[in-house]
C-alpha atoms as a printed R data frame, in Angstrom:
    type eleno elety resid chain resno       x       y       z
1   ATOM     1    CA   UNK     A     1 -56.803  -7.765 -32.151
2   ATOM     2    CA   UNK     A     2 -55.945 -10.055 -34.332
3   ATOM     3    CA   UNK     A     3 -53.294 -12.617 -33.729
4   ATOM     4    CA   UNK     A     4 -50.565 -10.945 -35.686
5   ATOM     5    CA   UNK     A     5 -51.428  -7.709 -33.374
6   ATOM     6    CA   UNK     A     6 -51.277  -9.615 -30.497
7   ATOM     7    CA   UNK     A     7 -47.857 -11.092 -31.070
8   ATOM     8    CA   UNK     A     8 -46.188  -7.658 -31.918
9   ATOM     9    CA   UNK     A     9 -47.582  -6.199 -28.897
10  ATOM    10    CA   UNK     A    10 -46.120  -9.043 -26.741
11  ATOM    11    CA   UNK     A    11 -42.877  -8.660 -28.282
12  ATOM    12    CA   UNK     A    12 -43.186  -4.754 -27.586
13  ATOM    13    CA   UNK     A    13 -43.669  -5.888 -23.746
14  ATOM    14    CA   UNK     A    14 -40.924  -8.064 -23.726
15  ATOM    15    CA   UNK     A    15 -38.883  -5.397 -25.306
16  ATOM    16    CA   UNK     A    16 -39.745  -2.896 -22.533
17  ATOM    17    CA   UNK     A    17 -39.391  -5.574 -19.763
18  ATOM    18    CA   UNK     A    18 -36.389  -7.463 -20.600
19  ATOM    19    CA   UNK     A    19 -33.924  -4.830 -19.549
20  ATOM    20    CA   UNK     A    20 -35.301  -4.903 -16.437
21  ATOM    21    CA   UNK     A    21 -35.103  -8.695 -15.693
22  ATOM    22    CA   UNK     A    22 -31.806  -8.841 -17.404
23  ATOM    23    CA   UNK     A    23 -30.540  -6.514 -15.193
24  ATOM    24    CA   UNK     A    24 -31.898  -7.926 -12.203
25  ATOM    25    CA   UNK     A    25 -30.360 -11.300 -13.406
26  ATOM    26    CA   UNK     A    26 -27.077  -9.460 -13.625
27  ATOM    27    CA   UNK     A    27 -27.341  -7.848 -10.194
28  ATOM    28    CA   UNK     A    28 -28.130 -11.303  -8.608
29  ATOM    29    CA   UNK     A    29 -25.312 -12.994 -10.503
30  ATOM    30    CA   UNK     A    30 -22.722  -9.962  -9.206
31  ATOM    31    CA   UNK     A    31 -24.271 -10.392  -5.579
32  ATOM    32    CA   UNK     A    32 -23.602 -14.203  -5.810
33  ATOM    33    CA   UNK     A    33 -20.386 -13.827  -7.078
34  ATOM    34    CA   UNK     A    34 -19.332 -11.179  -4.408
35  ATOM    35    CA   UNK     A    35 -20.623 -13.233  -1.522
36  ATOM    36    CA   UNK     A    36 -18.136 -16.088  -2.997
37  ATOM    37    CA   UNK     A    37 -15.150 -13.757  -2.838
38  ATOM    38    CA   UNK     A    38 -15.910 -12.935   0.736
39  ATOM    39    CA   UNK     A    39 -16.097 -16.297   1.904
40  ATOM    40    CA   UNK     A    40 -12.905 -16.792   0.220
41  ATOM    41    CA   UNK     A    41 -11.497 -14.005   1.284
42  ATOM    42    CA   UNK     A    42 -12.315 -13.739   4.889
43  ATOM    43    CA   UNK     A    43 -11.339 -16.713   7.045
44  ATOM    44    CA   UNK     A    44 -12.530 -18.149  10.271
45  ATOM    45    CA   UNK     A    45 -11.841 -16.035  12.997
46  ATOM    46    CA   UNK     A    46 -11.620 -17.004  16.774
47  ATOM    47    CA   UNK     A    47 -12.317 -13.755  17.729
48  ATOM    48    CA   UNK     A    48 -13.342 -10.596  16.009
49  ATOM    49    CA   UNK     A    49 -12.664  -6.919  17.312
50  ATOM    50    CA   UNK     A    50 -15.091  -3.998  16.359
51  ATOM    51    CA   UNK     A    51 -13.181  -0.631  15.926
52  ATOM    52    CA   UNK     A    52 -14.707   2.988  16.307
53  ATOM    53    CA   UNK     A    53 -14.382   3.715  12.467
54  ATOM    54    CA   UNK     A    54 -16.460   0.687  11.647
55  ATOM    55    CA   UNK     A    55 -13.487  -1.778  10.435
56  ATOM    56    CA   UNK     A    56 -13.176  -5.318  11.954
57  ATOM    57    CA   UNK     A    57 -10.152  -7.004  12.980
58  ATOM    58    CA   UNK     A    58 -10.651 -10.658  12.759
59  ATOM    59    CA   UNK     A    59  -8.315 -12.710  15.000
60  ATOM    60    CA   UNK     A    60  -7.205 -15.565  12.495
61  ATOM    61    CA   UNK     A    61  -5.364 -18.766  13.389
62  ATOM    62    CA   UNK     A    62  -1.670 -18.184  11.818
63  ATOM    63    CA   UNK     A    63  -1.702 -21.429   9.963
64  ATOM    64    CA   UNK     A    64  -5.259 -20.562   8.182
65  ATOM    65    CA   UNK     A    65  -4.713 -17.361   6.673
66  ATOM    66    CA   UNK     A    66  -5.433 -16.396   3.090
67  ATOM    67    CA   UNK     A    67  -1.737 -16.598   2.225
68  ATOM    68    CA   UNK     A    68  -1.821 -20.325   2.084
69  ATOM    69    CA   UNK     A    69  -4.249 -20.309  -0.974
70  ATOM    70    CA   UNK     A    70  -1.690 -19.279  -3.294
71  ATOM    71    CA   UNK     A    71  -0.654 -22.369  -5.359
72  ATOM    72    CA   UNK     A    72   2.920 -22.020  -4.850
73  ATOM    73    CA   UNK     A    73   2.499 -22.020  -1.098
74  ATOM    74    CA   UNK     A    74  -0.016 -25.136  -0.438
75  ATOM    75    CA   UNK     A    75   2.835 -27.228   1.529
76  ATOM    76    CA   UNK     A    76   4.708 -23.979   2.814
77  ATOM    77    CA   UNK     A    77   5.969 -24.532   6.287
78  ATOM    78    CA   UNK     A    78   5.234 -21.085   8.227
79  ATOM    79    CA   UNK     A    79   8.087 -19.135   9.563
80  ATOM    80    CA   UNK     A    80   7.374 -17.674  12.976
81  ATOM    81    CA   UNK     A    81  10.223 -15.478  12.859
82  ATOM    82    CA   UNK     A    82  13.486 -14.280  10.539
83  ATOM    83    CA   UNK     A    83  16.473 -15.869  10.947
84  ATOM    84    CA   UNK     A    84  18.159 -12.823  11.528
85  ATOM    85    CA   UNK     A    85  17.577  -8.814  11.638
86  ATOM    86    CA   UNK     A    86  20.228  -6.495   9.968
87  ATOM    87    CA   UNK     A    87  22.198  -4.492  12.393
88  ATOM    88    CA   UNK     A    88  23.324  -1.144  11.476
89  ATOM    89    CA   UNK     A    89  26.690   0.548  11.393
90  ATOM    90    CA   UNK     A    90  25.142   4.026  11.850
91  ATOM    91    CA   UNK     A    91  25.909   6.094  15.346
92  ATOM    92    CA   UNK     A    92  22.373   7.769  14.438
93  ATOM    93    CA   UNK     A    93  20.229   4.676  15.246
94  ATOM    94    CA   UNK     A    94  17.547   5.881  17.662
95  ATOM    95    CA   UNK     A    95  14.669   4.429  19.382
96  ATOM    96    CA   UNK     A    96  11.142   6.058  18.366
97  ATOM    97    CA   UNK     A    97   8.071   6.180  20.240
98  ATOM    98    CA   UNK     A    98   5.493   3.310  19.251
99  ATOM    99    CA   UNK     A    99   2.577   4.960  17.453
100 ATOM   100    CA   UNK     A   100  -0.206   2.266  17.851
101 ATOM   101    CA   UNK     A   101  -2.953   1.776  15.384
102 ATOM   102    CA   UNK     A   102  -6.215   2.796  16.007
103 ATOM   103    CA   UNK     A   103  -7.870  -0.488  17.209
104 ATOM   104    CA   UNK     A   104  -5.265  -1.326  19.671
105 ATOM   105    CA   UNK     A   105  -7.346   0.858  22.676
106 ATOM   106    CA   UNK     A   106 -10.120  -1.843  22.599
107 ATOM   107    CA   UNK     A   107  -7.777  -5.298  22.585
108 ATOM   108    CA   UNK     A   108  -5.103  -7.559  21.083
109 ATOM   109    CA   UNK     A   109  -5.432 -10.557  18.896
110 ATOM   110    CA   UNK     A   110  -4.306 -13.573  20.817
111 ATOM   111    CA   UNK     A   111  -0.933 -15.201  20.776
112 ATOM   112    CA   UNK     A   112  -0.524 -17.791  17.663
113 ATOM   113    CA   UNK     A   113  -3.544 -15.750  15.578
114 ATOM   114    CA   UNK     A   114  -3.027 -12.678  13.206
115 ATOM   115    CA   UNK     A   115  -4.777  -9.435  13.102
116 ATOM   116    CA   UNK     A   116  -6.498  -9.089   9.688
117 ATOM   117    CA   UNK     A   117  -8.986  -6.359   8.681
118 ATOM   118    CA   UNK     A   118 -12.262  -7.788   7.560
119 ATOM   119    CA   UNK     A   119 -13.110  -7.571   3.782
120 ATOM   120    CA   UNK     A   120 -16.524  -6.136   3.537
121 ATOM   121    CA   UNK     A   121 -19.113  -6.039   0.630
122 ATOM   122    CA   UNK     A   122 -18.843  -2.467  -0.136
123 ATOM   123    CA   UNK     A   123 -14.827  -2.708  -0.286
124 ATOM   124    CA   UNK     A   124 -15.235  -5.175  -3.269
125 ATOM   125    CA   UNK     A   125 -18.083  -2.914  -4.961
126 ATOM   126    CA   UNK     A   126 -15.765  -0.005  -4.839
127 ATOM   127    CA   UNK     A   127 -13.462  -2.090  -6.914
128 ATOM   128    CA   UNK     A   128 -13.516  -1.552 -10.832
129 ATOM   129    CA   UNK     A   129 -14.399  -4.912 -10.924
130 ATOM   130    CA   UNK     A   130 -14.492  -8.283  -9.018
131 ATOM   131    CA   UNK     A   131 -11.598  -9.472 -10.758
132 ATOM   132    CA   UNK     A   132  -9.318  -6.454 -10.216
133 ATOM   133    CA   UNK     A   133 -10.220  -6.384  -6.507
134 ATOM   134    CA   UNK     A   134  -7.236  -5.553  -4.151
135 ATOM   135    CA   UNK     A   135  -4.994  -4.432  -7.454
136 ATOM   136    CA   UNK     A   136  -3.660  -1.468  -8.600
137 ATOM   137    CA   UNK     A   137  -5.554   0.909 -11.672
138 ATOM   138    CA   UNK     A   138  -2.101   1.307 -13.330
139 ATOM   139    CA   UNK     A   139   1.769   0.724 -12.594
140 ATOM   140    CA   UNK     A   140   2.811   2.298  -9.298
141 ATOM   141    CA   UNK     A   141   6.172   2.645 -10.184
142 ATOM   142    CA   UNK     A   142   7.944   5.667 -11.582
143 ATOM   143    CA   UNK     A   143   8.507   5.140 -15.293
144 ATOM   144    CA   UNK     A   144  10.517   7.431 -17.300
145 ATOM   145    CA   UNK     A   145   8.523   8.829 -20.344
146 ATOM   146    CA   UNK     A   146   5.127   7.582 -19.116
147 ATOM   147    CA   UNK     A   147   2.012   9.840 -19.450
148 ATOM   148    CA   UNK     A   148   0.415   8.152 -16.200
149 ATOM   149    CA   UNK     A   149  -1.838   9.997 -14.039
150 ATOM   150    CA   UNK     A   150   0.553   9.052 -11.284
151 ATOM   151    CA   UNK     A   151   2.861  11.853  -9.935
152 ATOM   152    CA   UNK     A   152   6.095  11.640  -7.807
153 ATOM   153    CA   UNK     A   153   8.466  13.315  -5.579
154 ATOM   154    CA   UNK     A   154  10.787  10.751  -4.897
155 ATOM   155    CA   UNK     A   155  14.451   9.792  -3.947
156 ATOM   156    CA   UNK     A   156  16.273   7.223  -6.087
157 ATOM   157    CA   UNK     A   157  19.131   4.651  -5.679
158 ATOM   158    CA   UNK     A   158  21.412   3.965  -8.760
159 ATOM   159    CA   UNK     A   159  20.984   0.521  -9.954
160 ATOM   160    CA   UNK     A   160  22.712  -2.218  -7.749
161 ATOM   161    CA   UNK     A   161  22.100  -5.205  -5.802
162 ATOM   162    CA   UNK     A   162  20.107  -4.496  -2.566
163 ATOM   163    CA   UNK     A   163  18.908  -6.981   0.007
164 ATOM   164    CA   UNK     A   164  16.772  -4.341   1.728
165 ATOM   165    CA   UNK     A   165  16.246  -0.874   3.351
166 ATOM   166    CA   UNK     A   166  15.313   0.649   6.661
167 ATOM   167    CA   UNK     A   167  13.883   4.153   7.291
168 ATOM   168    CA   UNK     A   168  11.727   6.479   9.454
169 ATOM   169    CA   UNK     A   169   8.802   8.402   7.287
170 ATOM   170    CA   UNK     A   170   7.042  11.409   8.828
171 ATOM   171    CA   UNK     A   171   3.319  10.670   8.759
172 ATOM   172    CA   UNK     A   172   0.581  12.940   7.847
173 ATOM   173    CA   UNK     A   173  -3.083  12.912   6.815
174 ATOM   174    CA   UNK     A   174  -2.937  14.453   3.461
175 ATOM   175    CA   UNK     A   175  -6.230  15.752   1.783
176 ATOM   176    CA   UNK     A   176  -7.533  13.530  -1.136
177 ATOM   177    CA   UNK     A   177  -9.697  15.618  -3.779
178 ATOM   178    CA   UNK     A   178 -11.411  12.423  -5.522
179 ATOM   179    CA   UNK     A   179 -12.498   8.687  -4.413
180 ATOM   180    CA   UNK     A   180 -10.229   7.417  -6.976
181 ATOM   181    CA   UNK     A   181  -7.142   9.406  -6.297
182 ATOM   182    CA   UNK     A   182  -4.788   8.605  -3.361
183 ATOM   183    CA   UNK     A   183  -1.612  10.098  -1.669
184 ATOM   184    CA   UNK     A   184   0.748   8.107  -0.058
185 ATOM   185    CA   UNK     A   185   4.641   7.720   1.256
186 ATOM   186    CA   UNK     A   186   6.264   4.346   0.495
187 ATOM   187    CA   UNK     A   187   9.423   2.494  -0.620
188 ATOM   188    CA   UNK     A   188   9.646   0.508  -3.662
189 ATOM   189    CA   UNK     A   189  12.068  -2.349  -3.783
190 ATOM   190    CA   UNK     A   190  12.057  -3.703  -7.219
191 ATOM   191    CA   UNK     A   191  13.634  -5.990  -9.969
192 ATOM   192    CA   UNK     A   192  12.801  -6.674 -13.674
193 ATOM   193    CA   UNK     A   193  11.141  -4.599 -16.255
194 ATOM   194    CA   UNK     A   194   8.084  -4.267 -18.080
195 ATOM   195    CA   UNK     A   195   5.548  -7.637 -17.422
196 ATOM   196    CA   UNK     A   196   8.725  -9.378 -15.522
197 ATOM   197    CA   UNK     A   197   8.876  -6.185 -12.949
198 ATOM   198    CA   UNK     A   198   8.831  -7.840  -9.371
199 ATOM   199    CA   UNK     A   199   8.004  -4.864  -6.642
200 ATOM   200    CA   UNK     A   200   7.440  -4.749  -2.779
201 ATOM   201    CA   UNK     A   201   5.886  -1.675  -1.702
202 ATOM   202    CA   UNK     A   202   5.370  -0.686   1.798
203 ATOM   203    CA   UNK     A   203   3.977   2.575   3.371
204 ATOM   204    CA   UNK     A   204   1.099   4.676   4.422
205 ATOM   205    CA   UNK     A   205  -1.642   6.258   2.321
206 ATOM   206    CA   UNK     A   206  -4.810   7.902   2.161
207 ATOM   207    CA   UNK     A   207  -6.977   5.884  -0.656
208 ATOM   208    CA   UNK     A   208 -10.636   6.199  -0.295
209 ATOM   209    CA   UNK     A   209 -11.120   4.049  -3.401
210 ATOM   210    CA   UNK     A   210  -9.697   1.319  -1.508
211 ATOM   211    CA   UNK     A   211 -10.381   1.884   2.248
212 ATOM   212    CA   UNK     A   212 -13.681   3.745   1.966
213 ATOM   213    CA   UNK     A   213 -12.528   6.673   3.877
214 ATOM   214    CA   UNK     A   214  -9.816   9.135   4.554
215 ATOM   215    CA   UNK     A   215  -7.825   7.892   7.280
216 ATOM   216    CA   UNK     A   216  -4.015   7.197   6.969
217 ATOM   217    CA   UNK     A   217  -3.596   3.596   6.710
218 ATOM   218    CA   UNK     A   218  -0.363   1.268   6.659
219 ATOM   219    CA   UNK     A   219  -0.284  -0.833   3.382
220 ATOM   220    CA   UNK     A   220   1.886  -3.370   1.838
221 ATOM   221    CA   UNK     A   221   2.014  -4.312  -1.888
222 ATOM   222    CA   UNK     A   222   3.720  -6.646  -4.343
223 ATOM   223    CA   UNK     A   223   3.510  -7.859  -7.688
224 ATOM   224    CA   UNK     A   224   5.390 -10.599  -9.974
225 ATOM   225    CA   UNK     A   225   4.310  -9.463 -13.139
226 ATOM   226    CA   UNK     A   226   4.554  -5.763 -13.621
227 ATOM   227    CA   UNK     A   227   1.063  -5.151 -11.745
228 ATOM   228    CA   UNK     A   228  -0.670  -7.656 -13.981
229 ATOM   229    CA   UNK     A   229  -2.511 -10.835 -12.861
230 ATOM   230    CA   UNK     A   230  -0.619 -11.291  -9.729
231 ATOM   231    CA   UNK     A   231  -0.250  -9.373  -6.506
232 ATOM   232    CA   UNK     A   232  -2.629  -7.053  -4.458
233 ATOM   233    CA   UNK     A   233  -2.801  -4.501  -1.447
234 ATOM   234    CA   UNK     A   234  -2.394  -5.658   2.003
235 ATOM   235    CA   UNK     A   235  -3.846  -9.289   2.687
236 ATOM   236    CA   UNK     A   236  -6.581  -8.995  -0.032
237 ATOM   237    CA   UNK     A   237  -5.223 -11.796  -2.240
238 ATOM   238    CA   UNK     A   238  -2.876 -14.877  -1.296
239 ATOM   239    CA   UNK     A   239   0.955 -13.838  -1.155
240 ATOM   240    CA   UNK     A   240   2.010 -12.171   1.928
241 ATOM   241    CA   UNK     A   241   2.327 -14.253   5.085
242 ATOM   242    CA   UNK     A   242   1.320 -12.303   8.280
243 ATOM   243    CA   UNK     A   243   2.984 -13.387  11.579
244 ATOM   244    CA   UNK     A   244   1.886 -10.481  13.867
245 ATOM   245    CA   UNK     A   245  -0.895 -10.203  16.191
246 ATOM   246    CA   UNK     A   246  -0.528  -6.724  16.968
247 ATOM   247    CA   UNK     A   247   0.100  -5.228  13.827
248 ATOM   248    CA   UNK     A   248  -2.637  -4.885  10.919
249 ATOM   249    CA   UNK     A   249  -2.030  -4.169   7.344
250 ATOM   250    CA   UNK     A   250  -4.723  -1.953   5.770
251 ATOM   251    CA   UNK     A   251  -5.516  -0.548   9.457
252 ATOM   252    CA   UNK     A   252  -5.546   3.398  10.309
253 ATOM   253    CA   UNK     A   253  -3.100   5.307  12.714
254 ATOM   254    CA   UNK     A   254  -4.743   7.423  15.255
255 ATOM   255    CA   UNK     A   255  -1.557  10.045  15.541
256 ATOM   256    CA   UNK     A   256  -0.619  12.198  12.647
257 ATOM   257    CA   UNK     A   257   1.663  15.214  12.461
258 ATOM   258    CA   UNK     A   258   0.225  18.450  12.701
259 ATOM   259    CA   UNK     A   259   1.569  21.505  10.789
260 ATOM   260    CA   UNK     A   260   3.914  23.492  13.166
261 ATOM   261    CA   UNK     A   261   2.879  20.890  16.017
262 ATOM   262    CA   UNK     A   262   3.619  17.409  17.024
263 ATOM   263    CA   UNK     A   263   5.542  15.233  14.915
264 ATOM   264    CA   UNK     A   264   4.695  11.770  14.322
265 ATOM   265    CA   UNK     A   265   7.003   8.887  12.326
266 ATOM   266    CA   UNK     A   266   6.886   5.420  11.530
267 ATOM   267    CA   UNK     A   267  10.186   3.141  11.044
268 ATOM   268    CA   UNK     A   268   9.799   0.673   8.733
269 ATOM   269    CA   UNK     A   269  12.561  -2.336   7.832
270 ATOM   270    CA   UNK     A   270  12.361  -4.434   5.023
271 ATOM   271    CA   UNK     A   271  15.148  -7.158   4.444
272 ATOM   272    CA   UNK     A   272  15.862  -9.991   2.598
273 ATOM   273    CA   UNK     A   273  16.284 -13.588   4.747
274 ATOM   274    CA   UNK     A   274  17.259 -16.971   3.021
275 ATOM   275    CA   UNK     A   275  14.157 -17.536   1.005
276 ATOM   276    CA   UNK     A   276  11.914 -14.633   1.920
277 ATOM   277    CA   UNK     A   277  11.625 -10.852   2.302
278 ATOM   278    CA   UNK     A   278  10.445 -10.168   5.982
279 ATOM   279    CA   UNK     A   279   8.815  -6.727   6.962
280 ATOM   280    CA   UNK     A   280   8.967  -4.970  10.220
281 ATOM   281    CA   UNK     A   281   7.011  -1.969  11.229
282 ATOM   282    CA   UNK     A   282   7.721   0.047  14.330
283 ATOM   283    CA   UNK     A   283   9.933  -2.687  16.110
284 ATOM   284    CA   UNK     A   284   7.303  -5.305  15.601
285 ATOM   285    CA   UNK     A   285   7.932  -8.243  12.909
286 ATOM   286    CA   UNK     A   286   4.843  -8.206  10.578
287 ATOM   287    CA   UNK     A   287   5.294 -10.839   8.433
288 ATOM   288    CA   UNK     A   288   7.131 -11.739   5.105
289 ATOM   289    CA   UNK     A   289   6.830 -12.321   1.262
290 ATOM   290    CA   UNK     A   290   8.176 -16.008   0.225
291 ATOM   291    CA   UNK     A   291  10.562 -15.917  -2.468
292 ATOM   292    CA   UNK     A   292   8.282 -18.819  -4.456
293 ATOM   293    CA   UNK     A   293   5.796 -15.877  -4.975
294 ATOM   294    CA   UNK     A   294   8.363 -13.900  -7.123
295 ATOM   295    CA   UNK     A   295  10.242 -14.340 -10.347
296 ATOM   296    CA   UNK     A   296  13.362 -12.191  -9.665
297 ATOM   297    CA   UNK     A   297  13.011 -10.506  -6.413
298 ATOM   298    CA   UNK     A   298  14.142 -13.912  -4.896
299 ATOM   299    CA   UNK     A   299  17.917 -12.811  -5.898
300 ATOM   300    CA   UNK     A   300  17.769  -9.399  -4.551
301 ATOM   301    CA   UNK     A   301  16.407  -6.051  -5.623
302 ATOM   302    CA   UNK     A   302  17.808  -3.863  -8.313
303 ATOM   303    CA   UNK     A   303  16.064  -0.656  -7.546
304 ATOM   304    CA   UNK     A   304  15.043   1.073  -4.407
305 ATOM   305    CA   UNK     A   305  13.131   4.322  -4.261
306 ATOM   306    CA   UNK     A   306  11.630   6.415  -1.504
307 ATOM   307    CA   UNK     A   307   9.208   9.079  -1.581
308 ATOM   308    CA   UNK     A   308   5.553  10.392  -2.430
309 ATOM   309    CA   UNK     A   309   2.960  10.034  -4.966
310 ATOM   310    CA   UNK     A   310  -0.348  10.765  -5.824
311 ATOM   311    CA   UNK     A   311  -2.923  10.192  -8.540
312 ATOM   312    CA   UNK     A   312  -4.261  13.025 -10.400
313 ATOM   313    CA   UNK     A   313  -7.214  12.289 -12.634
314 ATOM   314    CA   UNK     A   314  -7.405  15.977 -13.842
315 ATOM   315    CA   UNK     A   315 -11.181  16.393 -12.938
316 ATOM   316    CA   UNK     A   316 -12.555  19.239 -15.058
317 ATOM   317    CA   UNK     A   317  -9.361  19.782 -17.081
318 ATOM   318    CA   UNK     A   318  -7.760  21.265 -14.168
319 ATOM   319    CA   UNK     A   319  -4.699  19.503 -11.735
320 ATOM   320    CA   UNK     A   320  -5.932  17.917  -8.742
321 ATOM   321    CA   UNK     A   321  -5.786  19.601  -5.386
322 ATOM   322    CA   UNK     A   322  -4.800  16.079  -3.714
323 ATOM   323    CA   UNK     A   323  -1.859  16.726  -1.178
324 ATOM   324    CA   UNK     A   324   1.494  15.153  -0.918
325 ATOM   325    CA   UNK     A   325   2.938  14.758   2.270
326 ATOM   326    CA   UNK     A   326   1.898  17.445   4.767
327 ATOM   327    CA   UNK     A   327   0.483  19.415   1.949
328 ATOM   328    CA   UNK     A   328   3.315  22.035   1.757
329 ATOM   329    CA   UNK     A   329   6.322  22.345  -0.309
330 ATOM   330    CA   UNK     A   330   9.776  20.376   0.720
331 ATOM   331    CA   UNK     A   331  11.469  24.295   1.010
332 ATOM   332    CA   UNK     A   332   9.134  24.932   3.873
333 ATOM   333    CA   UNK     A   333  11.181  22.196   6.111
334 ATOM   334    CA   UNK     A   334  10.975  20.608   9.767
335 ATOM   335    CA   UNK     A   335   7.069  20.571  11.466
336 ATOM   336    CA   UNK     A   336   5.787  22.235   8.045
337 ATOM   337    CA   UNK     A   337   6.555  19.795   5.062
338 ATOM   338    CA   UNK     A   338   7.029  15.893   5.216
339 ATOM   339    CA   UNK     A   339  10.342  13.832   5.289
340 ATOM   340    CA   UNK     A   340  12.023  10.675   4.920
341 ATOM   341    CA   UNK     A   341  15.015  10.373   7.318
342 ATOM   342    CA   UNK     A   342  17.727   7.659   8.646
343 ATOM   343    CA   UNK     A   343  17.446   5.855   4.965
344 ATOM   344    CA   UNK     A   344  19.482   3.058   4.917
345 ATOM   345    CA   UNK     A   345  20.071   0.069   2.630
346 ATOM   346    CA   UNK     A   346  21.045  -3.695   3.456
347 ATOM   347    CA   UNK     A   347  24.190  -4.627   1.683
348 ATOM   348    CA   UNK     A   348  25.314  -8.172   0.773
349 ATOM   349    CA   UNK     A   349  26.441  -8.990   4.019
350 ATOM   350    CA   UNK     A   350  23.453  -8.330   5.581
351 ATOM   351    CA   UNK     A   351  24.543  -4.848   7.051
352 ATOM   352    CA   UNK     A   352  22.537  -1.902   7.056
353 ATOM   353    CA   UNK     A   353  24.391   1.141   5.608
354 ATOM   354    CA   UNK     A   354  23.622   4.731   4.377
355 ATOM   355    CA   UNK     A   355  23.222   4.614   0.574
356 ATOM   356    CA   UNK     A   356  25.550   6.429  -1.852
357 ATOM   357    CA   UNK     A   357  24.674   8.394  -4.906
358 ATOM   358    CA   UNK     A   358  20.994   9.091  -4.206
359 ATOM   359    CA   UNK     A   359  19.325  11.284  -6.947
360 ATOM   360    CA   UNK     A   360  15.836  12.687  -6.946
361 ATOM   361    CA   UNK     A   361  12.970  12.241  -9.327
362 ATOM   362    CA   UNK     A   362  10.003  15.153  -9.607
363 ATOM   363    CA   UNK     A   363   7.111  14.826 -11.950
364 ATOM   364    CA   UNK     A   364   6.040  18.637 -11.889
365 ATOM   365    CA   UNK     A   365   8.125  20.772  -9.356
366 ATOM   366    CA   UNK     A   366   5.270  23.155  -9.229
367 ATOM   367    CA   UNK     A   367   2.986  20.827  -7.921
368 ATOM   368    CA   UNK     A   368   4.762  18.494  -5.549
369 ATOM   369    CA   UNK     A   369   8.577  19.290  -4.727
370 ATOM   370    CA   UNK     A   370  11.765  17.433  -2.964
371 ATOM   371    CA   UNK     A   371  14.802  18.495  -0.992
372 ATOM   372    CA   UNK     A   372  17.810  16.509   0.400
373 ATOM   373    CA   UNK     A   373  18.415  17.272   3.842
374 ATOM   374    CA   UNK     A   374  21.868  17.763   5.485
375 ATOM   375    CA   UNK     A   375  24.261  14.995   5.597
376 ATOM   376    CA   UNK     A   376  26.292  14.433   9.154
377 ATOM   377    CA   UNK     A   377  23.306  14.966  11.378
378 ATOM   378    CA   UNK     A   378  21.031  12.851  13.666
379 ATOM   379    CA   UNK     A   379  18.695  12.559  10.720
380 ATOM   380    CA   UNK     A   380  21.574  10.740   8.480
381 ATOM   381    CA   UNK     A   381  20.325  10.384   4.959
382 ATOM   382    CA   UNK     A   382  16.995  12.571   4.888
383 ATOM   383    CA   UNK     A   383  14.872  14.529   2.716
384 ATOM   384    CA   UNK     A   384  11.581  16.850   2.575
385 ATOM   385    CA   UNK     A   385   8.899  16.576  -0.025
386 ATOM   386    CA   UNK     A   386   5.456  17.267  -0.859
387 ATOM   387    CA   UNK     A   387   3.257  19.792  -1.878
388 ATOM   388    CA   UNK     A   388  -0.353  21.157  -2.463
389 ATOM   389    CA   UNK     A   389  -1.159  19.924  -6.026
390 ATOM   390    CA   UNK     A   390  -3.483  22.372  -7.798
391 ATOM   391    CA   UNK     A   391  -2.101  26.205  -7.054
392 ATOM   392    CA   UNK     A   392  -1.333  29.418  -9.147
393 ATOM   393    CA   UNK     A   393   1.921  27.494 -10.620
394 ATOM   394    CA   UNK     A   394   0.071  24.264 -10.858
395 ATOM   395    CA   UNK     A   395  -3.260  24.979 -12.504
């Protein structure tokens, strides 16, 4: 073989093997980036608790948590408790049983630590990209005229000035068809529009694309720029300051409602304090969002919504069979359909009052529905919602 032939052969060999080499280099680079992110997100724990479902709960010193990596919270003085908790004028206020999270049967984190669900390598690899870890794929708030893959059955308050909300949500474990689909029950507190949209979102969801399983989990979410570069789920980025050593955002609930059986509920309260928004779940103060991380919510919310949301990827050109709520339509009622009850808002005097002028908003009534409850009962302001997704009228 002449020199020219040898050169051509060598070039052909390089063309064949270079994708493998470059692919390996890319893989190694991604591996390094993932490890760096894990090191940044998972703070040193005093002790760690292994859960039966594979989750690990890290008991992180309260002053060492990820929140304080936020550039606007570098010199933040942590608040151990709110300055007040809103009081209700309702005669229907009731105590509820405590539905503990699945890891509590093992042990509780020590005082002066916070219980954080450890982020694993596979959690990051499930994300669309390392940069998008913890973020929503598409806007998660109902936008009129949107062709989004998100579908809703929600109750909305008319525009106003709101300083919080309290409600009781009936918890189920809806079936989710695809890994990147989800089904949730939540509240949205928001202000601003477009790229200036600020939201605080709290509820329960089944979201395999984030958790890696189909368990029902508590979640929080926030954004300060319309689901752009800011905000994330749970403790997946700096922002939300946790104060509880008992409640873990992102953890599963072991008790869920059964059709025509025992019903489980979760009371949630969110309210505006002097310079932060606080969260209480099942009578436990969980933590807060400092006003500094928002551009407009620091002055209060202009909109509040409650209800269900799913993602419909339309696999195979068909509507998803992902369930919302219990997987049954609202008209079926108690013990069959999921519900929200005892809806309250926090007014400018920091008092919990019943909201007026609520209206429903449903993407497709043949797939998921909503029905207002009867006023003047121990349920206060309430509604049933949900559905099975794909069916004869929702092909």
